[in-house]
N, C-alpha and C positions, 0 to 999 in steps of 0.2 A: 646551562645557564647564560653561556654569552650567545646561544643559538637563541632562544625566548628571548633575550633583548633586546634580539635582530629586528626576531620577526612582529614584534610585540613595535620599536620602531619604526617600519615603517608603514605600522600604520598610522603613523602622527603624521606621517607627510598628507594626508586625507585633508588635514584642519590645512593648512598651508593650499593646499588647492580651493578648497569653500570659500578661501578669503579674495578670491580674483572677482576684479568685476569686469564687469565685457558693457562699457557705456557708450559703444557700437549698436548693439542691439537694435535695431527699429521698432517703435513704440507698434502696442498691440493693437489694431483698430475693431472696435465695436460691430461686432454686426447683428441686426436682429432681422426677429422672424423670421429664420430658415431653423430648421428640426430636422435633423439627419440619428436617421433610424437601422441601425447596426441589425441584418437580421444574422440569429442565431446559424452556426453549424452543426450537423449531428458529428462530423467527425473531418478535423482540422489539421493538417498534414500543415507542418511548418519545419523551417532548415533543422533545427534542433529538438522539435518536440511531437507531440499528438496529441490531441484537443478532441476531449471526447463528453460533449452537451448532457448533461446527467438532467436539467431543471426542465429540459424542452420533451425527452423521448418518455415515454409512460415504460416502454416497454425494460427499463435500465433502471428505475426509479417506484417502480410496486413493489419491492420487499424491503430488506436490506444491506448494504452494501458492497457487503460479499458478495450477493446473489446478484448485482446489477454487476461487479467487476470482471465477476466470470461468465458474461455474455460478451466483455469487448472481444474484439477481432486481434488476433493476431496474443492473445495472454494467455499462460498456463498459468492456473492456482491447482496447485495441490496440499494435500496436510500430509506427506511425506517428504516435501522439497521445496516448500515455500513457492512465490509466484515468479516467474520470468517473460519477458516483454521481448520479442524478437528477438532470441539469444540472453536477451540480458539480464541478470540477477536484480531484482529491484530491490529500491531500497526505499521504506513506506513513508512520508510524510503528509503529516496532516494541515493546512494550510500557511504551506511553505518552511513549518519546522518537521524534524525529523523525532518517528515515533519511538524510537528506540527496543521497536517490538517486533519478533518472529515467532514463528510455527503456530502453534494452537493459541497461543496467547494475542496473537494479530488475529488468527480465525474468529475469535469468541470478542474481541475486540469493533470488530466490523460489524460481525451479526449484529453486534448490542448496538448499533447506529440506522436509522432508517434511510433509505435509498434516497427519500423523496428532501433528507433535510443537506443531498448534495448538489451545489450547482451545476458543475462540473469537475473533471478529472484530465488532467495534463500527467503524461507518459512521459518525461523528458530523456531521449535516449543519447543526446550528445550531451552531460551537464558543464558548462564551462567555466573558468577560475572561481567566479562568482561565490560558488553551490561548494561545501566545504567538500574534500576530495575524499574524504569518508562517505561521500554518495556510490561508492563502487562504479557497477555495472552502468544503473537508468535509479532513475526518481520517477515514483509515484506521487505526485502532488496531488491529494484529494482536497476539493476547496469546497465548503462549507455553507463562504459566503451570501449571503441573498443583501442585494439593494434596498438604502434607507430610503425612504419618500419624508419630506418636509410632511411636517403633522401629525398625528397618531393616525396610524395603521398597519392592520395586523393580516395575517395569512394562517390560515389554517390546513393541515394536511395529516392524515386518516389513511389506514391502511388494513384492511384485512383477509386474512388467507386461512385455508384450514384443509388438512391429506386428510385421508384416512386410510390409513393400513390395518394394521391389526385391531385400529381405535381409532374412535376422530381424537384432530388435536388442533389446535387453534395461535393460530399469532397477529398479534394486536400491537398497533403503535399508532399515535397519536402527538403534533409537537405542532405547536403555533409560534408561530414569528412576530414578533410586536417590534413598529420604528416610531420615533417620533426626536423631534426638534422642537428648540425654542431659541427664544435669542442669547442662552449663553452658551447651551454644547448639546448635540447630537446623540443617540443612543441607542440600542440597538437589544434586544434579547431574544434569546432561541431557544428554547425549553419542550422535550419531548420524556417521553417515555413508549416501551416496548416490554412484550409479553411474548414468550414463545417457548410452542410445546414443540417436541422434534423426537422423531430414533434415529437410530443410528445402527446399524448390524457391523461385527467386524466377525472377523478369520485370520486366525497366523499357522498355517498349515493346522496339522491334527492338534496342535499342544494347545490354543484355545479362540473359543469363542464365543462370541458375546452379542446378548440385545440390550441397549441401551436407551431407557425415556431419558429425557432431556429436558430440562425445566428452566427456562432463562428468565429475571428481570433487569432489564437496564433503564436509568433515567442519566438525563442528560443535561446539562443549562448551559449555554453561552451568552456572554454577554459581552457591550464593548461601550465606550465613553468616550470622544472624541468635539475637542475644544477646539475653536480656530482663535490662533495670535497672531491677527493677522493677513501674513502670506504662509505660515509655519500652523502643522500644527499636533497637538497632542493626543496621543489616545491609548487606553486603558484601557484592558480585554485581560476576563478571569473566564474560566472554562472548568466545567467538572463532568467525569464519567464515571458513572459507578454502574457494575456488574453482577450480579448475584447469581448463579449458575446453584442449580441443582442433578446429577446424576444418577439416575438409580441401575445399574447392571446386573443384571442375568449371566452368567457364566456360565462354562464346562470346559472340560480341555484331559490334559494327561501331564502329570506334572511328578516331579520328585515333591516329594515330600520329605518336613523334616518331624524325625519321631522323637529326637531321644539328645541331649546337649553330655558335650563334658565325657567323650569326643563326639563329633556331630553323627549323626545317624541318619540317611534318608529311603522314602520308601519310595516306587514309584505307587502312583495312581492314579486313579480318574475322579477329577470330581465333579461339583454341581458348585455354585457359591450366589452367593448375593450383598453385593454392595452398595455405596451413598457414596456420592462424592460429592465435597461442597468446594466450593470458589468464590469468595469474595475481593474483589478488586476496587481501586477509587484513584482516577486522576485525578488529580486539579493540575491546571498553570495557569499562570502569572505572566503578564506580558506590559511593559511600558517601552512605546515607542513616540521617536522626537520627530517630526518632519520637519525640514530645514528646508524652505524654500528661497528659488531667486528671481530677478528680473527675467533672467530667459529659462522659460518652463522645463528644458529640456536640463537646468543645472537641477543635481540632488544631493542632496547629506543626509544623511538619517541612521539613528541610535538607536539601540535596541536595548532594553534587558529580560533577559525569561529567567522564569524559574519554576520546573517541572517538579510535580510530587507523587508518586505512583507505590501504594502499598498493595501485598496481594496476598491471600490465604486462602491455604489450600490444605483441606483437610479428608478424611476420608475413610468409614468406619464398613464392616462386616460384621449382616446381622447374622452367615450359616455360612458357613462351607463342609458337605459334606461327599460321602462315596465310600466305594472298596478298594483295597491292595489290589494289583496285577496281580502280586504273587501266590497268594492262597484266598482271594475272594473275598477275604477278611471288611465286614463293611469297618468305617468311620464317622464320628459326627465333633462338628465344631462347632462349639452352641457362639463364634463369634465375639469382638471386639469394639471399642471403641479407638478413634485417631492409631488407627496400624497406619497412616499417614498424617503427619502434622508439619509441615512445611512456608513456611511468611518470606518474603521477598519486602527489600525496601529499594527503592530507585532515589533518589534526589540529583538531578540537572540544572544548576546556571551556567548561564553565558549573556557574556558581553558583544556586541557586535557591531561594527560602522560601514555604509557603505556608503559611496559616494559618485558620483557619475557628472560629465561634462563633456559638452559639443569639443571640439580641436578640431585645427585644418588638418589633415592630413587626407594628401590625395585628392578625390572629388568631395571630403566631408567624412568624420569622425566624429571618436564618440573614445574618449576611455572611464574607463570605472577601475574603482581602487577600493579597498576598502580591508575590514581584520576581523577575525574572530578568538576570544577568547570563553574557553568553557571547563567547567568539573562537571566530573561525572562521579558520584558515589555507590555502587552496588554494594548491599549486603544480604546473603540468604541467612536463615535459621530451620532446622532440619529436629525436634523434640524441645527446642531451646537451645539447642548448641548454634553459632551460629557460625555452619562450614565455608562461609565465603566473606571476604571482604574483599571488595577491590573498587581501586582508583581511577578513571584518565584524567591527564591534562591534558586542555589542546591551544596550542597556542599558532594562530596563522594571517598571513596576510595574502592577499590576491591582488593583481596590476593585471589589466587587460583592455585593449585596445581592436576598435571595429574602426572599418575602413572598408569604402567606397571608390570603384574604379571602372567605369564605364556602366561594361553589363554587370562587374565582376564585384561583390562582397567576400572581404576579408576579416579574420578573426584570431588575435592571435594572443594569448594569454598564458600564465603560470601563476601556481596557487605554492606558497613554502609552507608547512606544517612540521612542528614539533609536538610529538609526543612522548607522555611521560605516565608509562600503564606498570602497574605494581598493586601486589595487594597476597595476599594470603587464605589456605584454605587448609581447612582441617576435615580431618574423617579417622575414623574408627578401623586398623588394621584387623586379620585375620587374628593376631592372639589379642582382638577384643580390647585395645590398648586406644589410647587419644594421639594422634599423630599432626602435627602441624608441620606444613610447607609451606613456602614461597613461590608463587604463582613465578613462570618465568619470564623476564621484564621486559619489555618493548619501551628504549629510549632511545628516540631515533629521529631525525630531521630529515626530512624530503621535502622533493620538489617536484609537483604536478604540472607540466605541459597540458596546454591547448589548443588544436591550429581547427581550422576550419576555412573552407573556399565556394563559393557559392556563385555557380556563371545564369544567366539569364538567356536561355536561346533561343524565348519569342515570351510572350506577354503569357503573365502566369503560368511557365516552365520552366524549371530549376533543375542544376544538377549540380549538386553540394557531395562534397568530401570533409570527414572528419576524422579527427584523432583526438586521443585525450587520455593520460595516464592518471587514474584513480587507484582511490585505497580501502577494502572494510573491512571494518571493524568489525568481531565478534560481538552479534546482539547479545543482550542480558540473557536473552532465556537461552539462546545453543550454551550461555555461561553454566547458565545456574543448576550446582550439581544435584538440587535437589527432583523430584518424581513429583510433574502438576498435573498429570493426567488420569492415569490408572493404575491397580496393582493389584495383577494379581499374583498367583499363588508361584507362575514362573515366568514371572517379567521382570526386566532389569531394564529401566527406564531412565537416564542421567544426561546431564550437559557436562563440558568436561570444561573446566575453566582454565587448561588450560592451551586453548587456542589461540592460534597467532594471528595478525589480520594477514588480511588477503590482498597481494598485488594486480591492478588490472593493466591492461594495456588496449586498448578498446577503438578501432578502427571501422568505419560504415562511408558504405557511397550510395546516392542514392537522387533518385532523376524525381522529382511530385511536378505534378501538374493540375490546375485548378482548386486547390485545397486537398481533392478528395483522392484521387488517382495520386497511388505512387509502383517505384520498383524500386529494391534496394537491398545490398549485401552487408554484411556487417560480419565481423570475428572478433571475436572478445580472447586476450589470452591472459591466464589466469595464475598467478603465484598463490600456496598456500590455500584454495577454495577450500570455504567450509562447507562441509556434507554430510548429510546422515547417512549412515545403516543400518540396517538391522539386519541380525544372524543369529544364527542358533549354536547351540553348543549343545550336546546331549539334548533333556530338556528343557530347558533355559531359552528364553529368548532375551535378545539384548537391543537394545536402541539406542544410541550411544551419538555424540558429534565429533569428525574428522577435521582432521587438515590433510585433503590433494598438493602431493607436491608440485604439478602441472599440468593441466589441460586448455582446451582451446573448447571454445562454442563457435560453429561455423552457423549462421542461420540465412536462406533468402528469402524476400517475401515482395506480397505483391499485390498493391490494393485498388478496385477500379468499380467504381460505381456505371449502374447503366440505367440509365434516366428512358421511361419507359415511350416518350416520348421519341426516340430514337428511330421508331416505326410507323410515326405519321410525320416529321419535321423533317425539312433538309437539315443536312451536319451545319452548315454556316450562320441559321437560326439559333441551334441549338448553342453553339459555340458562345454563344452572346448571351445566353439564358443564365438569369442570376439563382443559382440551384438555391431554393429554400425548402429546407424538410417538411416544413409543415406545410406546401403547395402541392406537388408533384408526387406521382407515381413512380417506385426507380428502385432499383435493386443495387445492393454495394457487396461485392463479392470481396472476399480475403484467403490467401492464400498462402503459408507458409512449411519453410525446410528445415530442420535444425536438428544438426548433429554432434553431439558431447564426445569429443576428443580427449581418452582418458587413458595413461600412458597403462598396459595388463589391460586395461578389459574393451573387449571386442565390442563398441556401441554400434548401430544402427543408427542411422536417422528416421526419423519421424516425420511426417506431415499437420500442417494444421488448416481445417477450411473452416469459413465462418459467410455462410448466404443470411441478409439482411434483407425481406424486403419490405416497404413498404404500398400498400394502396388505401387510397381516397375512396371508400363503399360509398353508398346515396346517402343524404342527411349530414354532410361534412362529418362520417366515421372514419376514422381511422383506424387498418389495421396494420398492423407490423409484425412481421411473422421472423423468426429468429431463429436460426439453424448452426450448432458448432460440433465440429468433427475432429476426433484426433489420432492418428489411425494407430492400430496397434503396431508390440512388435520391437518399436522401439527405443534405445535406452535413454535413461532421462535420468541424471549422475549414475548411482549406483542400481538404482530397480528399471527393470523392464519392461513394459505398457503389457500385461495378456488380454487385456481390455483397451476398447479408448477411454482416456482419463477423462475425454469431455466428447458426448454421443447425446444432446438434446435436442427439441424444440417444440422455441415456448409458441404462444400467441395471444397479442394486446389486440383488443380494442378500445381506441377513446375519442370521448366526444367531446365537445366547451358549450355550456348553457351559461344564460343568463348574460350576455354580452362578451361571453368567451372570461367572467369572473371566475366561473366554476366549472373544472376539471373532475371525470368521470372517467376512470377505465376497469374493464374487468380483463382478467389473464386466463391464463392458463399455462402451465410451466413444467418442462420434461413431460410431455403427453404423454409420451411410448413407455414411461419408466424404464429408460434405459442408460441417464446416466449412472457411473459405478466403477468406483475405481478397483482394478484388482492387477497387481503385477508383482515380480522376480525378485527380492532382491541380491547383489550381485556383488555380497561382501568382498574386502579385499583379502580379510583372510575368515573364519568358520563355515558354518550350512549357510547357502540360501535356505532362501524361507518365500514362502508363496503370501500373501497380506490382501485383501480384499477387507472392504467400505462401501455399506451399501446407506445414502442420508436418505430420509422421505423426502428424495426432491419432486415428486409429480406433487405439484401442489396448484390450487385454485383460488381466486380471488378476486375481491377488488379497492381500486383506491379512490379516493378523493382530495383536491386541491378547493378550496376559496378562499379569494382574495376578497377580504370585507375595503369597499369602495369606502375613499376618504371622503368627505362633505366637500371640501375647497378641491376644486377643478386645478387650481392655477399648482397644486401640488408640485417639487419637483424633486428631481432622485440626488442624493445625496450618496459620496464613495462607499465601496463597502468598508465596512470597520471590523469587521466582525472576524480579526486576526489575520487580515491578508500581508502578507509579507512579501512577497514574489513580487517584482514590478515588473508589471504587464506590456511598458511599453518596448519597442527595440530600436530605438533612436538610428541611426541611420538605417541600420541594417533589416528591409524591409524583407523578415525572412516569409518567403511565401505566401504574403495574403494579397 
């Protein structure tokens, strides 16, 4: 209790800083008639993050968000072990707030978001003290905000995609973004829907093969209202996301089936089955933000209260199961039944945070940032009406960070103190068919997480940076969930682990960047109690589980290099002065990365990641974008060894703008050679290894349109984003790679 009081008391010091007034600040001069236009960059390297612009890149925003993410250079996204970027496990944020979901639930959520609703994606490889220490190795922040215009304006976005494997399947998305302002307030509303038909083929050794028809329906609405209170602002946001998915699976395999009970008797059998799984999820978020501003524009104080509620229901029906017993060839038929799985989960998160920053006299100029966060999370799961997990977490934290500049050096030094109180109970039916209740392993600790970075400007727009931070990653709620929320066959056991322990990361990085695009870097992430998925075989049973790895290291070397085609026609001195506008030039962007997972008692080999993105401006101002991704096989990815490349796809997009650039039309073809497949062997610490294969209908074709309905008032000006942007974009005295 004393540690919690200490953490919260440090937050109160923020209010003291906020009352300081600097009367020596020069008055602002108003300059009329100057318009500054900032060109968006396709890929922007900064000292602590990489920013990918989605809004102006049709090859990224023509499908759903998950499809766009998988095309990002340096990012590995798999169904078996989550997402990593340049060797760091990603904690996924939406508009500055963590989603708190992983694995299949995260994939479903991202599949339900149209990519054209995303403005940009920030991959923050070195989260500072301002971010919660629970951000783990790195953060992927999906920013869906759009700029608002004064007076009523609207933008419509639509997308149609089809596949034609064993049958014709459709995918349709529609969304509209409305913006308006009056004398009292401004408001924004972004609503959309999506419908997706898709196919998934899976195989796990000779024990289970499946073909799944998937039908997904999603709806979302994001709303924001802002009130200008003098210099201050009050923002009210409410978001809702709803997904309703149906999966119909034909499966066959070899299993030990229960033929009688008391005592239980099993017989080996070959089977065919037909099942239907249904998932219904509803996520709601409400946020209130008060932004206090001062005469000095670089002095800021923000208060924010947020509440998130997420409910998920999962059920599975079996239509039939039939086959024959291998010992005597005798056939059997099971007529099926409803609710062979019936699971629910309920998550509630409430938090209050304070962030303050102001310039300070330190070396050649500096900045101080401070703040704190209190968060409460409750997570309950049910199976057939039995509450089998009750999980509670309380986190109190505070941070203090200094940034300073000395000649060509930029420095950052900070620390974050967090106090955790995690507890709960789990209930299950044991082998004797009795209800057992156990307490979860408690985690009640106070920890300090330092961070430090130094950046040196070698020459104009060329930087070398070294970074260190310590972080913690709490097990996601989907990993803790003891219930199966995917698919249950007669020989599959898919469960979470409510006793998972948090992971502690020590992250080191050295990077040289030039002209925002080019970079070369090396990083190592040392993790204690890393959460990992394992798949093992025991007899005729397949087990999909979550465990902690006591110690592991992830080494990563990566390099990115833009090659403008003008290099063949212009002198280097002229190219060095050129402002690379991705809409105007022909260029190729090359990325290569090498990654190795070092796990005790496991001889993992490293693997290479390659990405080539080429843009060519064709006649009639048609933009052609070609994107190729490849990940070398035979490398070790946690407890899996790739038998085929996790990434292996070629995508082409053609784009043209009409009607004074208000209408953008794109046609595209993804995975043209139908080579994208996930095939790997598991290497569990115990039990037999398993061959796993999954193939989505990744080859697809389609078109997308984006139409900006013009406003009648030609003097309409832009308002700031108000659709739930919480991460500040300013870098203060630290002009990091800009």
